[in-house]
N, CA, C and O atoms as a GROMACS GRO file, in nm:
protein
  160
    1UNK      N    1   1.035  -1.636   2.454
    1UNK     CA    2   0.969  -1.516   2.410
    1UNK      C    3   0.838  -1.501   2.487
    1UNK      O    4   0.758  -1.595   2.494
    2UNK      N    5   0.816  -1.386   2.543
    2UNK     CA    6   0.697  -1.361   2.622
    2UNK      C    7   0.586  -1.304   2.535
    2UNK      O    8   0.611  -1.239   2.434
    3UNK      N    9   0.465  -1.330   2.576
    3UNK     CA   10   0.350  -1.272   2.506
    3UNK      C   11   0.326  -1.132   2.559
    3UNK      O   12   0.345  -1.106   2.678
    4UNK      N   13   0.286  -1.044   2.472
    4UNK     CA   14   0.259  -0.906   2.511
    4UNK      C   15   0.109  -0.889   2.527
    4UNK      O   16   0.031  -0.932   2.442
    5UNK      N   17   0.068  -0.827   2.637
    5UNK     CA   18  -0.075  -0.802   2.654
    5UNK      C   19  -0.109  -0.664   2.600
    5UNK      O   20  -0.028  -0.571   2.607
    6UNK      N   21  -0.229  -0.653   2.548
    6UNK     CA   22  -0.274  -0.528   2.489
    6UNK      C   23  -0.394  -0.475   2.565
    6UNK      O   24  -0.475  -0.552   2.618
    7UNK      N   25  -0.404  -0.345   2.571
    7UNK     CA   26  -0.524  -0.282   2.622
    7UNK      C   27  -0.617  -0.257   2.504
    7UNK      O   28  -0.572  -0.252   2.389
    8UNK      N   29  -0.743  -0.241   2.531
    8UNK     CA   30  -0.841  -0.219   2.424
    8UNK      C   31  -0.806  -0.095   2.345
    8UNK      O   32  -0.823  -0.093   2.223
    9UNK      N   33  -0.759   0.009   2.410
    9UNK     CA   34  -0.725   0.133   2.340
    9UNK      C   35  -0.614   0.110   2.238
    9UNK      O   36  -0.612   0.174   2.133
   10UNK      N   37  -0.521   0.019   2.267
   10UNK     CA   38  -0.416  -0.015   2.170
   10UNK      C   39  -0.474  -0.081   2.046
   10UNK      O   40  -0.435  -0.049   1.934
   11UNK      N   41  -0.566  -0.171   2.067
   11UNK     CA   42  -0.628  -0.242   1.955
   11UNK      C   43  -0.711  -0.145   1.872
   11UNK      O   44  -0.710  -0.151   1.749
   12UNK      N   45  -0.782  -0.055   1.939
   12UNK     CA   46  -0.861   0.046   1.868
   12UNK      C   47  -0.770   0.134   1.784
   12UNK      O   48  -0.803   0.166   1.670
   13UNK      N   49  -0.657   0.172   1.839
   13UNK     CA   50  -0.562   0.257   1.765
   13UNK      C   51  -0.509   0.184   1.642
   13UNK      O   52  -0.495   0.244   1.535
   14UNK      N   53  -0.479   0.056   1.655
   14UNK     CA   54  -0.433  -0.023   1.541
   14UNK      C   55  -0.541  -0.027   1.434
   14UNK      O   56  -0.512  -0.011   1.315
   15UNK      N   57  -0.666  -0.049   1.475
   15UNK     CA   58  -0.775  -0.056   1.378
   15UNK      C   59  -0.799   0.077   1.308
   15UNK      O   60  -0.831   0.080   1.189
   16UNK      N   61  -0.785   0.187   1.381
   16UNK     CA   62  -0.804   0.320   1.320
   16UNK      C   63  -0.701   0.341   1.211
   16UNK      O   64  -0.734   0.387   1.101
   17UNK      N   65  -0.576   0.308   1.240
   17UNK     CA   66  -0.470   0.323   1.140
   17UNK      C   67  -0.494   0.228   1.022
   17UNK      O   68  -0.472   0.265   0.907
   18UNK      N   69  -0.539   0.106   1.052
   18UNK     CA   70  -0.562   0.006   0.949
   18UNK      C   71  -0.671   0.052   0.853
   18UNK      O   72  -0.655   0.042   0.731
   19UNK      N   73  -0.782   0.102   0.908
   19UNK     CA   74  -0.893   0.147   0.822
   19UNK      C   75  -0.860   0.276   0.750
   19UNK      O   76  -0.927   0.311   0.652
   20UNK      N   77  -0.758   0.349   0.797
   20UNK     CA   78  -0.715   0.470   0.727
   20UNK      C   79  -0.632   0.435   0.603
   20UNK      O   80  -0.598   0.523   0.524
   21UNK      N   81  -0.600   0.306   0.586
   21UNK     CA   82  -0.531   0.261   0.467
   21UNK      C   83  -0.380   0.254   0.481
   21UNK      O   84  -0.308   0.247   0.381
   22UNK      N   85  -0.331   0.257   0.604
   22UNK     CA   86  -0.186   0.249   0.623
   22UNK      C   87  -0.140   0.104   0.612
   22UNK      O   88  -0.215   0.011   0.641
   23UNK      N   89  -0.017   0.087   0.569
   23UNK     CA   90   0.037  -0.047   0.552
   23UNK      C   91   0.082  -0.105   0.686
   23UNK      O   92   0.090  -0.034   0.786
   24UNK      N   93   0.110  -0.235   0.686
   24UNK     CA   94   0.157  -0.300   0.808
   24UNK      C   95   0.291  -0.243   0.851
   24UNK      O   96   0.318  -0.232   0.971
   25UNK      N   97   0.375  -0.206   0.755
   25UNK     CA   98   0.506  -0.149   0.788
   25UNK      C   99   0.490  -0.015   0.858
   25UNK      O  100   0.559   0.014   0.956
   26UNK      N  101   0.398   0.068   0.809
   26UNK     CA  102   0.373   0.199   0.871
   26UNK      C  103   0.314   0.183   1.010
   26UNK      O  104   0.351   0.255   1.102
   27UNK      N  105   0.222   0.089   1.025
   27UNK     CA  106   0.163   0.064   1.157
   27UNK      C  107   0.268   0.018   1.256
   27UNK      O  108   0.273   0.067   1.369
   28UNK      N  109   0.352  -0.075   1.214
   28UNK     CA  110   0.455  -0.128   1.303
   28UNK      C  111   0.552  -0.018   1.346
   28UNK      O  112   0.592  -0.012   1.463
   29UNK      N  113   0.588   0.068   1.253
   29UNK     CA  114   0.684   0.175   1.286
   29UNK      C  115   0.624   0.279   1.378
   29UNK      O  116   0.690   0.324   1.472
   30UNK      N  117   0.500   0.318   1.355
   30UNK     CA  118   0.441   0.426   1.434
   30UNK      C  119   0.393   0.380   1.571
   30UNK      O  120   0.394   0.459   1.666
   31UNK      N  121   0.351   0.254   1.584
   31UNK     CA  122   0.294   0.206   1.710
   31UNK      C  123   0.390   0.121   1.791
   31UNK      O  124   0.363   0.091   1.907
   32UNK      N  125   0.501   0.081   1.733
   32UNK     CA  126   0.597   0.000   1.806
   32UNK      C  127   0.551  -0.143   1.826
   32UNK      O  128   0.584  -0.207   1.926
   33UNK      N  129   0.475  -0.195   1.730
   33UNK     CA  130   0.424  -0.331   1.737
   33UNK      C  131   0.480  -0.408   1.618
   33UNK      O  132   0.496  -0.352   1.509
   34UNK      N  133   0.508  -0.534   1.638
   34UNK     CA  134   0.562  -0.618   1.532
   34UNK      C  135   0.458  -0.637   1.420
   34UNK      O  136   0.338  -0.642   1.448
   35UNK      N  137   0.504  -0.646   1.297
   35UNK     CA  138   0.413  -0.667   1.184
   35UNK      C  139   0.331  -0.793   1.198
   35UNK      O  140   0.214  -0.795   1.162
   36UNK      N  141   0.392  -0.898   1.250
   36UNK     CA  142   0.321  -1.026   1.265
   36UNK      C  143   0.207  -1.012   1.365
   36UNK      O  144   0.102  -1.075   1.350
   37UNK      N  145   0.226  -0.930   1.467
   37UNK     CA  146   0.121  -0.907   1.566
   37UNK      C  147   0.007  -0.829   1.503
   37UNK      O  148  -0.109  -0.859   1.529
   38UNK      N  149   0.038  -0.731   1.421
   38UNK     CA  150  -0.065  -0.653   1.354
   38UNK      C  151  -0.144  -0.741   1.260
   38UNK      O  152  -0.266  -0.727   1.249
   39UNK      N  153  -0.078  -0.831   1.192
   39UNK     CA  154  -0.145  -0.921   1.100
   39UNK      C  155  -0.248  -1.008   1.173
   39UNK      O  156  -0.356  -1.036   1.120
   40UNK      N  157  -0.215  -1.052   1.296
   40UNK     CA  158  -0.308  -1.135   1.374
   40UNK      C  159  -0.432  -1.056   1.407
   40UNK      O  160  -0.523  -1.107   1.472
   0.00000   0.00000   0.00000
């Protein structure tokens, strides 16, 4: 399994959704990122 690299804009987008109160499932579905990665 390879590690995925992220750009800062991707991380910012994840944080914006997170602070908006969306769940990990919603974040994973909308951004195409695994839930475990979002949790990290």
